N, C-alpha and C positions, 0 to 999 in steps of 0.2 A: 336512566342508566344504560338501557339497551342501546340507545343512540351513541352514547359516549363510548361504550365498548366497541361498537361497530367502527367508529372513527379511529380508535386505537388499533383495531385489527387492520384497518386500511393503512395505517402508518407502517405496520410491520410488513405489509404486502408491497408497498410502494418501491422499496429498493430493487425489487425484481424488474421494474421498468426503468428506474433511475440509473442503475448500473450500466445497462447497455447503452442508454442515452449518453452517459459520460464517456464511454469508450468511443462512441461516434464523434462526440465533441473533441476528444483528444486527437483523433485522426485529422481534424481540420486545423490544428494548431501547431506552431513550432514546438520542438521537443521540450524546452524548458516550461513553456506555458501548459503543455499537455501534462507534464508531471505534476504541476501545481493543481490542475483541474482534477486529475485522478486521485491525488492524495487528499485534496480538500473534500472531494465527494465521499471518499472512504471514511474520513473522520466525521463528517456531518451525518452521513447515513447511519454509521455505527452509533453515533451519539444520540440520534433521534430514536433508534431502536431501543437502546438502553433506557432512555428517558421514558418511553412508552411503557416498557416492562416494569420499571420502577414505580410508575404511576399506578399500574394495575396491582402490583404487589403491596402497595401501601394503603389500598382502599380500606381493609379491615382495621388497620392501625389508625388511619385518619378518623374513622368512625369512633374508635375507642377514645381518641383524644377529645372528641366532642361529647364524651360521656354517654355513648350509646353502646350497650352491651353487644358482644359478638352474636349472641342469639337473636337479638332484635334486628341487628344489621343483616343477618342471614335471612330472616323472615321477610324483610323489606326488599333486599337485593339478593335473591337466591343464588345468583351466579357469582357474587362477590368473592366468597371464600374459595370455591373451586378455581376460579380464574386467578386469584391471588396466589394460590398454591402452585398452579402451573407456571405463572410468571416467575415465582421464586425459584422453581426448579430450573427454568431456562436461564435465569441470571446466574445461578450457581454453576451450571454447565458452561456458560460463557466465560465465567471467571477461571474455571479449571482449564479451559482450552487456551485462554490468553496466557496464563501462567506457564502452561506447558510449552506453548510456542516460544515464549520469551526464553525459557530455559534451553530449548533446542537451539535457538540462535546463539545464546551464550556458549553452548557446548561446541557449536561449529566454529565460533570465533576462537575459542581456546585451542581446539585442534589445529586450526590454521596457523596460529602463532607457534604452536609446538612443532609444526612441520618446518619452521624456518630456523631451527636451532643451529644448523650447520651453514646458514646463509652468510654470505659476505656482504657487509653493509657499505653502502656508498651514498651518504646523505639520506634521502628518503627512499632509496632503492635497496632492496634485499635480493641478492642473486643466489638462488638455491642450486647447489650442484645436483642436477637431476637430468637425465636424458629425455624425460617426458616433457614435451613443449607445453608449458602452462604459464599463465600470467593473470594476476588478479589484484584488485585494490584491497588491502588489508586494513580495516578500521582500527583505531586505537584500542588498546587493551591494558588495563592496570597501569595507568600513568605513562604508557608508551604511546607515542604518536602514531598516526597511520603511516603505512608504508606501501610502496608498490613492490609486489613480489613477482619476480620473473625467474624462470629456470634457465639453466645453461642450454638446455635443449631448445627452448624458444628463441634465445639469442642467436643460436646457430641457424635457426630456420629463416630468420629475417636479415635483410641487408641493413646497413647503417641508417639510411633514411627511413626505412620501415620501422626500425627500432624506435626512432623518435616519435613516429605516429603512435606506436603502441604505448610508450611511456606517457605521451600526452593524453592518450585515452584514459589510462588508469589514474593518472594524476587528477584528471577532471572528476573522476568518481570521488576522490578524496577531498578535493577543494569544495566540491558541491555537496559534500556529505550525503551522497546518494544512498548510503546504507541506511541512514535514518528514514529517508522517504520509503525505502523498500520495507523496512521493519514495521513502519506505521501501517502500510497496506496489509502486511502479513498478519498483524494483530487484529486489524479491523475485520479481516475475513473470518476470524474466529467468532465474531459477534453475530454475523448474519451470512448465511450461505450464498446469498445473491451477490455478495461483495467479493467472492473468490476470484471471478474473472478479472477484477481490477488489478490484481497483483501481477500476473504475467504481462498485462498491457502496460503497467507502470514500469516493469523491468525493461521492456522493449524500448520505451521512450527514454528511460534513463540511459540506456546504451546509445540511443540516437543522440542524446544530449552530449555524451562523452565523445561520440564520433565527430560531431560538429565542432567540439572544442579542439580535438586533435587536428582536424582538417584546417581549422583557423590558425592553429599554432605553427603548422608547417607551410601554410599558404598554398596547398596543392590538394584539391579534392580528389583527383584521380589517384594520386599517390596514397592518400588516406584510404581510399576504397580498396586499393590493391593490398595494402598492409593489413587492413582489418580482415579481408577475405582470407589471406594467407595464414594469419595468426589464428583466426577462428577455425579454419579447416584443420590446422595442426592440433589445436587444443581439443577439438571435437574427436579427432582420431585417438588422442590420448585418453579421453574420457571413456571411450568404448572399451579400452583395455583396463579400466579401473584406475586410471591415473588422476581422477578428479581431486582437486585440492581447494581448500578455502571457502569463503563465502560465496553466495550464489551469483553475485555480480562479477562476472569475468568477461574476457574478451569474446567468448563464444556464446554469451547469453542472448536469447531472443532469436527471431528469424533472421539469420545473417544475410541471405539473399536480398531481403527487403532493405536492410541497412546499407548494403553495398549499392543497391539501386538508388537509394536516396542520396548517397554521397556522390554518385555520378551525375546527379541532377543539380539544379541551382540551390543556393542557400535558402532554407525554408523561411518564410515570412508569414506574418499574420494575414488571414484572409481579407482581401480587399473588395471582393464582389459583394454587392448589397444583399443579395439573396443568401450568400454563405454567412455573412455576418449576422443576418437576421436569424438564420437557423442556429448558429452558435449561441446567440443571445437567448433564444427560446429554450435550448437545452440547458443552459446555465440556470435559467429561471425555474425549469422543471425540477432540476436536481436540488436547488436551494429550497424550493417550496416543500418538496417531499421530505427533505431532511429536517427543516425547521418545524414542520407539522408535528413531528414527534415531540419536540420540546414544548411546543404550544399546547398540545393535547395533554401532556403530563401535568402542566400547570393548570389547564382547564379542568382536568379530572379532580385535582385537589380542591379547586374552588367549588366544583359541583358537589363533592362529598360534604364540604363544609356547609353549603347552602341547604342541601337535603337534610343534613343532621339537625340544623336549626329548625327546619320545618317539622321534623319529627318530634323534637323536644317541645315545640310550641303546641302540639296536639293535646 
């Protein structure tokens, strides 16, 4: 039992190493693949953590199912009940945090939609009469489809060609359902503290994904870089004065200088160098193993308790 508990504890520690590895992997990939790697790792690592905790929490109950009293189980496995109690408390805390974060996101979305009451609609575009320069992709809400929200202040800041870049950027967020990716990472971070750095990394790569889509739509990477820089600078200035609107994914999200620098470079492609591909494959394997280990250990813990219970009953 001590060995099993040690392995489960190892599963709970592994995300501290797997999360930084995933961020390094994302830096080697094009934006879309980077988002898939970060989101997939967040889901797998959070799932492995929850599976390991559920396995620990169920040890006394599994023993009772095998007709072993709690007293005898505690005498044979002294750590079983205290560990199960701690695992149950952590699971409850995780559930509370996930629900709280979900409610926060819904509240942000509701406030964002409320801020567009005076907006002028033009297809998927909502123009809000506001001098503060703001632009963001507004996900669907209560049977209303997603919209691109732009203030009149932002439209005045940009020229016609730059506006096309901005609208292409925000539309890429909607068509790619980037808000879903961001929410998944946000909720996963409530399960394990080691996963928190994955969310800002994911938001950055989601912005890079939208930047590349906008650059492709206008066919001019330098124009896209100029438009993103100008829009982000204007939006950042508005946020300093309390003009922040809407969900977290907006034109000013993430390290803007890095985004602009990337747009001034060539179109990102998958790594071709053998050494880089080998490093990426190694990181993928490490993340997958650390995540799936939790699921495997949860099942193995169940089998161990069942086997040990039969051995006790046979005495």
